[in-house]
MARTORPA-114326 format. One record per residue (C-alpha): x, y, z. Coordinates in Angstrom, 2 decimals, m for minus. Each point is the difference from the previous one (the first is absolute). Layout:
N
[[X, Y, Z]]
...
end
This chain:
319
[[41.38, 65.93, m76.17]]
[[m1.95, 2.09, 2.22]]
[[m2.94, m2.29, m0.23]]
[[2.10, m3.16, 1.40]]
[[1.34, 2.34, 2.88]]
[[m3.50, 1.05, 0.78]]
[[m1.01, m3.65, m0.09]]
[[3.05, m0.78, 2.47]]
[[m1.25, 2.70, 2.40]]
[[m3.48, m1.19, m0.06]]
[[1.14, m3.80, 0.28]]
[[2.50, 0.76, 3.07]]
[[m2.75, 2.36, 1.67]]
[[m2.58, m3.18, 0.05]]
[[2.24, m2.34, 1.20]]
[[1.08, 2.56, 2.74]]
[[m3.54, 0.76, 0.90]]
[[m0.73, m4.10, m0.73]]
[[2.93, m0.90, 2.56]]
[[m1.04, 2.85, 2.80]]
[[m3.52, m1.82, m0.25]]
[[1.41, m3.58, 0.51]]
[[2.30, 1.49, 2.72]]
[[m2.90, 1.22, 1.74]]
[[m2.39, m2.64, m0.33]]
[[2.92, m2.57, 1.78]]
[[0.51, 2.41, 2.76]]
[[m3.76, 0.45, 0.59]]
[[m0.30, m3.58, m0.13]]
[[2.93, m0.46, 2.70]]
[[m1.24, 2.25, 1.95]]
[[m3.27, m1.58, 0.28]]
[[0.84, m3.70, 0.51]]
[[m3.24, m1.25, 1.47]]
[[m0.26, m3.36, 2.06]]
[[m2.12, m2.43, m1.75]]
[[m2.71, m1.84, 1.98]]
[[m2.74, m2.45, m0.66]]
[[m2.63, m0.24, 2.58]]
[[m2.56, m2.92, 0.47]]
[[m2.94, 1.32, 0.83]]
[[m1.53, 3.53, 0.52]]
[[0.27, 0.14, 3.63]]
[[3.84, m0.15, m0.54]]
[[m0.03, 1.97, m2.92]]
[[m1.55, 2.66, 1.70]]
[[2.61, m0.12, 3.02]]
[[3.18, m0.07, m2.58]]
[[m1.68, 2.95, m1.48]]
[[m0.44, 2.18, 2.98]]
[[3.60, m0.82, 1.19]]
[[1.63, 0.06, m3.43]]
[[m1.38, 2.69, m1.80]]
[[1.85, 1.64, m2.72]]
[[3.07, m1.91, 0.60]]
[[m2.01, m3.52, m0.99]]
[[m0.85, m1.86, m3.22]]
[[m3.05, m1.41, 1.56]]
[[m1.66, m3.06, m1.72]]
[[m3.46, m2.00, 1.34]]
[[0.33, m3.23, m1.21]]
[[m3.55, m1.00, 0.63]]
[[m2.11, 2.02, m2.26]]
[[m2.66, 2.04, 1.04]]
[[m3.51, m1.57, 0.00]]
[[1.39, m3.53, 0.60]]
[[m0.60, m2.27, 3.09]]
[[3.56, m0.66, 1.12]]
[[m0.35, m3.34, 1.89]]
[[m0.22, m1.98, m3.41]]
[[1.94, 2.41, m2.33]]
[[3.39, m1.09, m1.91]]
[[2.10, 1.49, m1.77]]
[[1.01, 0.09, m3.79]]
[[3.32, m1.30, m1.17]]
[[1.00, 3.69, m1.31]]
[[m1.03, 1.86, 3.75]]
[[2.39, m2.58, 1.45]]
[[2.80, 0.96, m2.73]]
[[m0.63, 3.61, 0.85]]
[[0.03, m0.74, 3.74]]
[[3.76, m1.43, m0.88]]
[[0.75, 3.89, m0.22]]
[[m0.95, 1.05, 3.21]]
[[2.07, 1.15, 2.99]]
[[m2.41, m0.84, 2.56]]
[[m3.13, m2.88, m0.13]]
[[m2.78, 0.54, 2.91]]
[[m2.24, m2.67, 0.58]]
[[m2.24, m0.69, 3.06]]
[[0.37, m3.26, 0.79]]
[[m2.16, m2.67, 2.21]]
[[m1.38, m1.54, m3.35]]
[[m2.04, 2.86, m1.48]]
[[2.17, m0.17, m3.27]]
[[m0.05, m3.62, m1.20]]
[[2.49, 1.03, m2.61]]
[[2.80, 1.77, 2.43]]
[[2.22, m3.32, 0.36]]
[[m0.06, m0.81, m3.75]]
[[0.68, 3.39, m0.84]]
[[2.92, 0.96, 2.60]]
[[1.65, m3.74, m0.86]]
[[0.15, 0.74, m3.79]]
[[1.40, 3.94, 0.00]]
[[3.54, 0.02, m0.72]]
[[1.39, 2.90, 1.23]]
[[2.15, m0.13, 2.80]]
[[m0.03, 3.28, 1.08]]
[[m3.81, m0.04, 0.63]]
[[m1.19, 0.98, 3.53]]
[[m3.41, m2.26, 0.89]]
[[m2.04, 1.63, 2.96]]
[[m2.84, m2.36, 1.56]]
[[m1.83, 2.87, 1.37]]
[[m1.31, m1.81, 2.73]]
[[2.84, m1.15, 1.58]]
[[0.15, 0.57, 3.94]]
[[m3.97, 0.04, m0.37]]
[[m1.66, m2.77, 2.50]]
[[m2.19, m1.86, m2.48]]
[[m3.36, m1.21, 0.94]]
[[m1.37, m3.29, m1.26]]
[[m3.68, m0.96, m1.40]]
[[m0.93, m2.15, 2.76]]
[[0.94, 1.73, 2.69]]
[[1.65, 3.56, 1.90]]
[[m1.03, 1.98, m3.40]]
[[m3.88, m1.49, m0.17]]
[[m1.78, m0.51, 3.60]]
[[m0.33, m3.70, 0.56]]
[[m3.56, 0.53, 1.16]]
[[m0.85, 1.84, m3.88]]
[[1.52, m2.05, m1.88]]
[[m1.48, m2.21, m2.60]]
[[m0.18, m3.46, 0.22]]
[[2.30, m1.86, m2.54]]
[[m0.92, m3.67, m0.89]]
[[3.53, m0.37, m0.07]]
[[1.06, 1.08, 3.66]]
[[3.61, 0.12, m1.21]]
[[m0.11, 1.29, m3.60]]
[[0.86, 3.48, 0.94]]
[[2.10, m0.28, 3.04]]
[[3.46, 1.22, m1.58]]
[[m1.79, 3.06, m2.12]]
[[1.49, 3.00, 0.86]]
[[m2.15, 3.47, m0.30]]
[[2.22, 1.98, m2.40]]
[[m2.16, 3.62, 0.19]]
[[1.97, 1.59, 2.83]]
[[m0.14, 3.62, m1.40]]
[[m3.38, 0.15, 0.99]]
[[1.55, 0.37, 3.47]]
[[1.66, 3.96, 0.08]]
[[2.38, m1.10, 2.42]]
[[1.23, m3.28, m2.14]]
[[m0.18, 2.54, m2.96]]
[[2.98, 1.89, 1.63]]
[[1.80, m3.06, 0.35]]
[[m0.55, m0.45, m3.85]]
[[1.05, 3.10, m0.69]]
[[3.09, 0.36, 1.80]]
[[1.35, m3.03, m1.87]]
[[m0.54, 1.79, m3.08]]
[[1.63, 2.46, 1.16]]
[[2.91, m1.79, 1.17]]
[[0.31, m1.29, m3.12]]
[[0.05, 3.37, m1.71]]
[[2.87, 0.88, 2.38]]
[[1.91, m3.06, m0.57]]
[[0.11, 0.69, m4.14]]
[[0.20, 3.96, 0.54]]
[[1.55, 0.86, 3.04]]
[[0.59, 3.83, m1.28]]
[[m3.68, 0.33, m0.03]]
[[m0.20, m1.50, 3.63]]
[[m1.02, 3.13, 1.67]]
[[m2.84, 0.50, m2.85]]
[[m1.20, m3.36, 0.78]]
[[0.61, 0.14, 3.79]]
[[m2.91, 3.13, m0.17]]
[[m2.12, m1.25, m2.24]]
[[m0.30, m3.25, 2.13]]
[[m0.21, 1.78, 3.19]]
[[m2.91, 2.07, m1.83]]
[[m1.70, m2.70, m1.06]]
[[0.55, m1.74, 3.28]]
[[m2.18, 2.95, 2.26]]
[[m3.01, m0.09, m2.39]]
[[m0.16, m3.90, 0.23]]
[[0.09, 0.36, 3.98]]
[[m2.85, 2.92, m0.32]]
[[m2.14, m2.27, m2.07]]
[[0.90, m2.75, 2.27]]
[[m1.39, 2.48, 2.92]]
[[m2.95, 1.00, m2.02]]
[[m0.95, m3.76, m0.17]]
[[0.13, m0.64, 3.35]]
[[m1.58, 2.80, 1.30]]
[[m2.95, m0.10, m2.18]]
[[m0.37, m3.84, 0.34]]
[[0.18, 0.21, 3.42]]
[[m3.14, 1.77, 0.14]]
[[m2.42, m2.39, m1.98]]
[[m2.13, m2.66, 1.41]]
[[0.54, m2.79, m2.33]]
[[3.24, m1.55, m0.63]]
[[m1.19, m2.76, m2.47]]
[[0.48, 0.41, m3.69]]
[[m0.80, m2.50, m2.95]]
[[2.27, 0.42, m3.22]]
[[0.20, m1.39, m3.34]]
[[3.59, m1.80, 0.84]]
[[2.17, 0.00, 3.05]]
[[2.11, 3.14, m0.78]]
[[m0.37, 1.72, 3.20]]
[[1.52, m2.22, 2.37]]
[[2.95, 2.21, 1.28]]
[[m2.40, 2.73, 0.03]]
[[m2.73, m1.76, 1.92]]
[[2.44, m1.14, 2.54]]
[[1.94, 3.84, 0.42]]
[[m3.76, 1.58, 0.69]]
[[m2.14, m2.71, 1.76]]
[[m1.79, m0.76, m2.80]]
[[m1.25, m4.18, m0.53]]
[[0.03, m0.10, m3.88]]
[[m2.43, m3.32, m1.50]]
[[1.13, m0.58, m3.78]]
[[m1.65, m1.57, m2.73]]
[[2.44, m1.16, m2.00]]
[[2.81, m0.37, 1.94]]
[[3.52, 1.38, m0.53]]
[[m0.24, m0.80, m3.78]]
[[m2.61, 2.33, m1.64]]
[[m1.03, m2.86, m2.32]]
[[m1.04, m2.51, 1.99]]
[[m3.50, m0.76, 0.61]]
[[m1.49, m0.90, 3.04]]
[[m1.40, m3.30, 0.78]]
[[m4.13, m0.34, 0.44]]
[[0.39, m0.46, 3.44]]
[[2.15, 2.76, 0.52]]
[[m1.91, 2.36, m2.08]]
[[m2.62, m0.84, 2.98]]
[[2.11, 0.76, 2.55]]
[[0.52, 3.41, m1.23]]
[[m3.77, 0.89, m0.23]]
[[m0.51, m1.31, 3.54]]
[[2.87, 1.65, 1.53]]
[[m1.57, 3.37, m2.31]]
[[m3.27, m0.44, 1.89]]
[[1.54, m0.85, 3.12]]
[[2.32, 2.75, 0.09]]
[[m2.78, 2.32, m1.44]]
[[2.96, 1.27, m2.76]]
[[m1.53, 3.04, m2.07]]
[[2.43, m0.13, m2.89]]
[[2.52, m2.55, m1.99]]
[[2.93, 1.47, m1.26]]
[[1.15, m0.79, m3.69]]
[[3.13, 0.92, m2.19]]
[[0.66, 1.83, m3.03]]
[[2.32, m2.50, m1.69]]
[[m1.85, m3.42, 0.32]]
[[m3.70, m0.80, m0.88]]
[[m2.27, 0.84, 2.71]]
[[m3.14, m1.88, m1.09]]
[[0.77, m2.85, 3.10]]
[[m0.04, 2.99, 2.34]]
[[m2.95, 1.45, m1.70]]
[[m2.11, m3.40, 0.25]]
[[0.41, m0.12, 3.63]]
[[m0.84, 3.43, 0.60]]
[[m3.60, m0.53, m2.29]]
[[m0.34, m3.35, 2.05]]
[[0.54, 1.91, 3.89]]
[[m1.10, 3.29, m1.20]]
[[2.83, 1.91, 0.94]]
[[1.37, 2.81, m1.56]]
[[3.94, 0.15, m2.06]]
[[3.01, 2.42, 0.21]]
[[3.09, m0.01, m1.64]]
[[2.94, m0.87, 2.59]]
[[3.37, 0.18, m2.52]]
[[2.85, m2.90, 0.86]]
[[2.44, 2.52, m2.16]]
[[1.37, m2.22, m1.75]]
[[m0.01, 1.27, m3.28]]
[[m1.84, 3.39, m0.94]]
[[m2.06, 0.55, m3.32]]
[[0.61, 1.82, m2.82]]
[[m2.48, 2.27, 1.15]]
[[0.87, 0.35, 3.40]]
[[3.32, 1.18, m1.04]]
[[m0.83, 2.28, m2.07]]
[[m2.03, 1.50, 2.76]]
[[3.06, 0.82, 1.73]]
[[m0.59, m2.98, 2.85]]
[[2.75, m1.66, 1.79]]
[[0.43, m1.68, 3.10]]
[[m0.79, 2.62, 2.48]]
[[m3.32, 1.01, m1.82]]
[[m1.27, m3.50, m0.46]]
[[0.50, m0.85, 3.75]]
[[m1.75, 2.95, 1.17]]
[[m2.84, m1.27, m2.66]]
[[0.11, m3.50, 1.51]]
[[m0.22, 1.93, 3.76]]
[[m2.86, 1.81, m1.18]]
[[m1.75, m3.16, m1.17]]
[[0.67, m1.87, 3.73]]
[[m1.33, 2.97, 1.67]]
[[m3.48, m0.27, m1.67]]
[[m0.04, m3.98, m0.18]]
[[1.17, m0.06, 4.06]]
[[m2.03, 3.07, 1.42]]
[[m3.33, m1.46, m1.23]]
end
């Protein structure tokens, strides 16, 4: 009888402890009810991280090291995105899969944000890339309506993208509005300071022409008075024709270009060939569509990479 009573006491105590743990777990879960957000490409992920911080369960859709232009999500990932509160994509054709995924998601409360909304897009044939430096196309009208999606490389455009993200967070989680607003203002100030630094430093340099592996820097060029000539157009996978290659070589010689820029996520072979043929040097200019795993592990972010890009531009345009 004593053993039975002792057993019952131990059992009751165990149940009490277990119940307390479960209650504490449930309470903790409700107190830390995070906003689930999926962002398509790295710069949007970084902006969302800086605004949402510990209030957001954040996911990067295009994985580190992947070139975002031609990447496609798996069915499993599409299923996971259905459970999100917010889905943020860049738009302007950056994500070839966006329309298909958004159309297939069965979640009536999901907020979908086109981060490039309220930003005037550049076209591949005018405005974004100066006509006098645009490569001649065998079909003059082939790219008339291709929009340049690389808006984040202009810090002022990045402010608009960050604000679109902030507005979505406030809509989903109004209780933390002041938190998101405050973080956004801090991010906005940093972007304005970055813009001023680019404006000041690039205005001092004698050169304005840059040769890049693909036309990712149209917004940056327009903002700071640079002239961009790309080897492969808006798509990093496209290869120039022999006549276009010859035109690039002539441009380099005519303008006494000292450097060609290549990227970290695309094959630098074409840029290396042209650099070798023309006797120029090469530097990295990162379009920030994605970072490598190594770059992330090193603690790099939008601002550190943009500072590296500015350093590279100063070297190339200062000679």
